[in-house]
ZAMARMAR-156644 format. One line per field, with one value per residue (C-alpha): residue number from 1; x, y, z; residue in one letter. Coordinates in Angstrom, 2 decimals, padded with zeros to 5 digits. Layout:
pos: [NUM / ...]
east: [X / ...]
north: [Y / ...]
up: [Z / ...]
code: [A / ...]
//
This chain:
pos: [1 / 2 / 3 / 4 / 5 / 6 / 7 / 8 / 9 / 10 / 11 / 12 / 13 / 14 / 15 / 16 / 17 / 18 / 19 / 20 / 21 / 22 / 23 / 24 / 25 / 26 / 27 / 28 / 29 / 30 / 31 / 32 / 33 / 34 / 35 / 36 / 37 / 38 / 39 / 40 / 41 / 42 / 43 / 44 / 45 / 46 / 47 / 48 / 49 / 50 / 51 / 52 / 53 / 54 / 55 / 56 / 57 / 58 / 59 / 60 / 61 / 62 / 63 / 64 / 65 / 66 / 67 / 68 / 69 / 70 / 71 / 72 / 73 / 74 / 75 / 76 / 77 / 78 / 79 / 80 / 81 / 82 / 83 / 84 / 85 / 86 / 87 / 88 / 89 / 90 / 91 / 92 / 93 / 94 / 95 / 96 / 97 / 98 / 99 / 100 / 101 / 102 / 103 / 104 / 105 / 106 / 107 / 108 / 109 / 110 / 111 / 112 / 113 / 114 / 115 / 116 / 117 / 118 / 119 / 120 / 121 / 122 / 123 / 124 / 125 / 126 / 127 / 128 / 129 / 130 / 131 / 132 / 133 / 134 / 135 / 136 / 137 / 138 / 139 / 140 / 141 / 142 / 143 / 144 / 145 / 146 / 147 / 148 / 149 / 150 / 151 / 152 / 153 / 154 / 155 / 156 / 157 / 158 / 159 / 160 / 161 / 162 / 163 / 164 / 165 / 166 / 167 / 168 / 169 / 170 / 171 / 172 / 173 / 174 / 175 / 176 / 177 / 178 / 179 / 180 / 181 / 182 / 183 / 184 / 185 / 186 / 187 / 188 / 189 / 190 / 191 / 192 / 193 / 194 / 195 / 196 / 197 / 198 / 199 / 200 / 201 / 202 / 203 / 204 / 205 / 206 / 207 / 208 / 209 / 210 / 211 / 212 / 213 / 214 / 215 / 216 / 217 / 218 / 219 / 220 / 221 / 222 / 223 / 224 / 225 / 226 / 227 / 228 / 229 / 230]
east: [-005.74 / -004.89 / -004.10 / -005.10 / -008.68 / -009.20 / -009.25 / -007.51 / -010.49 / -010.50 / -006.80 / -007.30 / -006.92 / -009.78 / -009.27 / -009.44 / -010.63 / -008.35 / -008.30 / -010.42 / -010.40 / -012.63 / -015.56 / -017.23 / -021.00 / -021.52 / -020.59 / -018.31 / -016.59 / -015.92 / -014.47 / -012.19 / -010.94 / -010.30 / -008.27 / -010.59 / -011.20 / -007.99 / -009.04 / -011.81 / -012.60 / -014.15 / -016.74 / -017.31 / -017.62 / -020.50 / -022.31 / -022.29 / -022.88 / -020.08 / -021.50 / -018.34 / -015.58 / -013.02 / -013.44 / -012.16 / -009.42 / -008.18 / -008.29 / -007.25 / -004.89 / -003.26 / -006.32 / -005.91 / -008.73 / -009.74 / -012.73 / -014.43 / -015.35 / -019.16 / -019.82 / -019.29 / -018.25 / -020.56 / -019.91 / -018.09 / -014.62 / -013.88 / -017.33 / -017.52 / -014.53 / -015.17 / -015.23 / -015.54 / -018.66 / -022.12 / -023.91 / -027.71 / -029.87 / -033.42 / -035.38 / -036.68 / -038.23 / -034.78 / -033.16 / -031.25 / -029.91 / -027.02 / -026.27 / -022.94 / -022.72 / -019.43 / -018.40 / -015.37 / -013.54 / -011.21 / -009.03 / -005.74 / -004.84 / -004.96 / -008.55 / -010.47 / -012.45 / -015.41 / -017.47 / -019.61 / -021.73 / -022.08 / -024.15 / -024.19 / -024.62 / -020.85 / -018.26 / -016.12 / -019.10 / -019.98 / -016.42 / -016.29 / -019.62 / -018.56 / -015.29 / -017.04 / -019.69 / -017.01 / -015.29 / -018.58 / -019.29 / -015.94 / -016.03 / -013.55 / -013.07 / -012.44 / -009.47 / -007.83 / -006.84 / -009.94 / -008.78 / -008.27 / -005.56 / -003.39 / -003.75 / -000.85 / -002.69 / -001.90 / -004.45 / -004.17 / -007.73 / -011.10 / -011.86 / -014.96 / -017.40 / -019.55 / -022.26 / -023.75 / -026.79 / -027.94 / -030.76 / -030.45 / -026.68 / -025.31 / -021.59 / -020.07 / -016.54 / -014.62 / -011.26 / -008.36 / -004.84 / -001.93 / -000.50 / -003.65 / -004.58 / -007.99 / -010.20 / -012.91 / -013.87 / -011.63 / -013.84 / -014.46 / -010.76 / -009.94 / -012.21 / -010.57 / -007.07 / -007.76 / -009.29 / -006.02 / -007.30 / -004.82 / -006.37 / -010.00 / -012.26 / -015.57 / -018.85 / -021.28 / -024.91 / -027.55 / -027.24 / -023.56 / -023.35 / -025.06 / -021.73 / -023.13 / -025.09 / -022.04 / -019.80 / -022.18 / -022.95 / -019.22 / -019.14 / -022.16 / -020.32 / -017.42 / -019.87 / -021.35 / -017.95 / -018.25 / -021.88 / -021.07 / -019.52 / -016.89]
north: [-024.05 / -027.70 / -029.40 / -032.82 / -031.65 / -029.38 / -030.51 / -028.91 / -026.70 / -025.27 / -024.34 / -022.02 / -018.36 / -015.96 / -014.16 / -010.46 / -008.06 / -005.17 / -002.56 / 000.51 / 003.83 / 003.65 / 006.05 / 006.02 / 005.72 / 006.32 / 009.15 / 006.86 / 005.79 / 009.40 / 010.19 / 007.14 / 008.03 / 011.64 / 010.40 / 011.86 / 008.37 / 006.39 / 003.77 / 001.22 / 001.43 / 004.85 / 003.10 / -000.06 / 001.82 / 003.90 / 000.80 / 002.01 / -000.70 / -000.99 / -001.16 / -000.86 / -003.48 / -000.81 / 000.70 / -002.51 / -002.93 / 000.60 / 000.50 / -003.16 / -003.88 / -006.95 / -009.20 / -012.94 / -015.12 / -018.76 / -020.82 / -023.12 / -026.74 / -026.67 / -029.21 / -032.90 / -034.80 / -037.53 / -040.65 / -043.93 / -042.41 / -039.56 / -039.69 / -038.13 / -035.84 / -032.32 / -029.55 / -025.78 / -025.87 / -027.04 / -027.97 / -028.10 / -028.80 / -028.01 / -029.49 / -027.24 / -027.77 / -027.37 / -029.87 / -029.71 / -026.33 / -026.40 / -023.77 / -023.46 / -022.08 / -021.08 / -019.68 / -017.41 / -015.99 / -012.98 / -011.67 / -010.00 / -012.27 / -009.19 / -008.72 / -008.29 / -011.05 / -011.43 / -014.36 / -014.33 / -016.64 / -016.52 / -018.43 / -018.59 / -020.83 / -020.95 / -021.77 / -018.69 / -016.37 / -018.05 / -017.61 / -013.95 / -013.23 / -015.06 / -013.14 / -009.84 / -010.52 / -011.61 / -008.23 / -006.36 / -008.34 / -007.47 / -007.05 / -006.23 / -009.09 / -008.33 / -010.41 / -010.91 / -013.45 / -014.39 / -017.80 / -018.21 / -020.79 / -018.24 / -014.58 / -013.51 / -010.41 / -011.00 / -011.03 / -014.72 / -015.82 / -014.18 / -012.09 / -014.00 / -016.72 / -016.02 / -017.82 / -017.76 / -019.50 / -019.97 / -022.38 / -025.38 / -024.95 / -023.33 / -022.60 / -021.65 / -020.23 / -020.08 / -018.48 / -020.93 / -020.77 / -019.86 / -022.74 / -024.88 / -024.15 / -024.00 / -026.83 / -026.52 / -027.93 / -027.29 / -024.73 / -022.69 / -023.01 / -021.27 / -018.35 / -017.96 / -018.17 / -015.32 / -013.34 / -013.61 / -015.96 / -018.69 / -020.48 / -021.32 / -023.97 / -024.67 / -026.55 / -027.17 / -028.28 / -029.04 / -030.27 / -029.39 / -031.36 / -028.36 / -026.64 / -023.27 / -022.89 / -024.01 / -021.44 / -018.54 / -019.56 / -019.29 / -015.89 / -014.76 / -015.74 / -013.48 / -010.64 / -011.00 / -010.32 / -006.69 / -006.34 / -006.95 / -003.87 / -004.47]
up: [006.84 / 007.52 / 004.23 / 005.59 / 006.10 / 003.12 / -000.49 / -003.42 / -004.24 / -000.70 / -000.87 / -003.84 / -002.94 / -003.52 / -006.81 / -005.99 / -008.69 / -009.70 / -006.96 / -007.62 / -005.86 / -002.81 / -003.00 / 000.47 / 000.54 / 004.26 / 006.61 / 008.64 / 005.44 / 004.47 / 007.91 / 007.71 / 004.24 / 005.29 / 008.24 / 010.88 / 012.30 / 012.72 / 015.24 / 014.76 / 018.49 / 017.83 / 015.65 / 017.70 / 021.03 / 019.63 / 018.37 / 014.77 / 012.20 / 009.65 / 006.13 / 004.03 / 003.96 / 003.07 / 006.54 / 008.14 / 005.52 / 006.25 / 010.05 / 010.48 / 007.56 / 009.18 / 009.35 / 008.79 / 007.49 / 007.38 / 006.27 / 008.76 / 008.11 / 008.04 / 005.25 / 004.74 / 001.64 / 000.38 / -001.62 / -001.26 / -001.59 / 000.79 / 002.35 / 005.79 / 005.28 / 006.53 / 003.91 / 003.97 / 001.79 / 002.70 / -000.52 / -000.76 / -003.77 / -004.83 / -007.69 / -010.45 / -013.86 / -015.41 / -013.01 / -009.74 / -008.60 / -006.14 / -003.52 / -001.72 / 001.82 / 003.40 / 006.81 / 007.20 / 010.21 / 010.23 / 013.03 / 013.89 / 016.87 / 019.07 / 020.23 / 016.98 / 015.27 / 012.92 / 011.61 / 008.48 / 006.36 / 002.59 / 000.03 / -003.75 / -006.75 / -007.17 / -004.53 / -005.25 / -004.77 / -001.48 / -000.21 / -001.19 / 000.50 / 003.68 / 003.87 / 003.27 / 005.93 / 008.41 / 008.05 / 008.44 / 011.65 / 013.27 / 017.06 / 019.81 / 022.26 / 025.92 / 027.10 / 030.47 / 033.10 / 035.06 / 036.29 / 040.04 / 039.22 / 037.41 / 038.27 / 036.06 / 034.86 / 031.19 / 028.35 / 027.49 / 028.36 / 029.07 / 032.19 / 033.27 / 032.29 / 029.25 / 027.32 / 023.83 / 022.40 / 018.80 / 018.01 / 020.32 / 020.70 / 023.85 / 024.31 / 027.67 / 027.81 / 031.10 / 032.02 / 032.09 / 033.55 / 031.35 / 029.31 / 029.28 / 025.66 / 024.02 / 025.29 / 022.65 / 019.24 / 016.25 / 014.48 / 017.63 / 018.43 / 015.15 / 016.06 / 019.48 / 017.99 / 015.57 / 018.43 / 020.38 / 023.11 / 024.03 / 027.04 / 027.76 / 029.24 / 027.47 / 027.67 / 024.82 / 024.90 / 022.29 / 018.71 / 018.28 / 015.04 / 013.45 / 012.88 / 011.81 / 015.06 / 017.05 / 015.36 / 015.86 / 019.45 / 020.17 / 018.42 / 020.47 / 023.66 / 022.64 / 021.94 / 025.42 / 026.98 / 025.86 / 026.92 / 030.58 / 032.20 / 034.86]
code: [M / E / E / S / E / R / G / E / E / E / K / L / E / I / V / K / P / P / E / K / E / W / I / P / K / T / E / I / G / R / L / V / K / E / G / K / I / R / N / I / D / E / I / L / A / R / G / I / R / I / K / E / V / E / I / V / D / T / L / L / P / N / L / E / Y / D / F / L / L / I / G / Q / A / K / G / K / F / G / G / G / R / R / K / I / F / R / V / T / Q / R / K / T / A / E / G / S / V / S / K / F / T / C / A / A / V / V / G / N / R / D / G / Y / V / G / V / G / L / G / S / G / R / E / S / V / I / A / R / E / K / A / L / R / N / A / K / L / N / I / I / K / V / K / R / G / C / G / S / W / E / C / G / C / G / R / E / H / S / I / P / F / K / T / E / G / K / V / G / S / V / R / V / I / L / K / P / A / P / R / G / L / G / L / C / I / G / E / E / C / K / R / I / L / E / L / A / G / I / K / D / V / W / S / Q / T / F / G / E / T / R / T / R / I / N / L / I / F / A / C / F / E / A / L / K / N / L / S / R / I / K / T]
//
């Protein structure tokens, strides 16, 4: 995370509870624990929904994670600074009740990435939920070199143009030549980095200030890469 953009409370690590023995609750979980499934591609290729975080932790132990800047600080001092939490309030008979929303991204920088959203009355709970949902939403990203300007054959970009739409936000990703970099907004750039994509052109349309829709539109574009058979 960039320290200049995240406050002290965002830099705190998630406090993990003491590790307990994993008791699988699904058939896929039992097969993974028994060692009968050793590659996550066997699960993703069959379109089976992952319902246990331990499955991802076992098959992809080297995942990195980050929290995306979806909120904005208010007030005279520090107002306008981007934050990882979006805070909303509702009025009740007892007073104002705050809710924290957080977006997390996980990836191994080698073709696997996941994005998740989490909400709770406390910031720590929201972060834990977001991280958990990001792991459960893990996908395999198809990479390649689809740019006519390059043609190196390496997996540094995407193989062809793809598009994702959430709400009014539409994100278009295009193959780019090697060495160009990621020409896209900072939050979407973080998703592509953890997916292992190094070069890409992009276009965005709609109300892109709605960061949550922008993030998930980018994630939807990555999903569509696997839906198109080549």
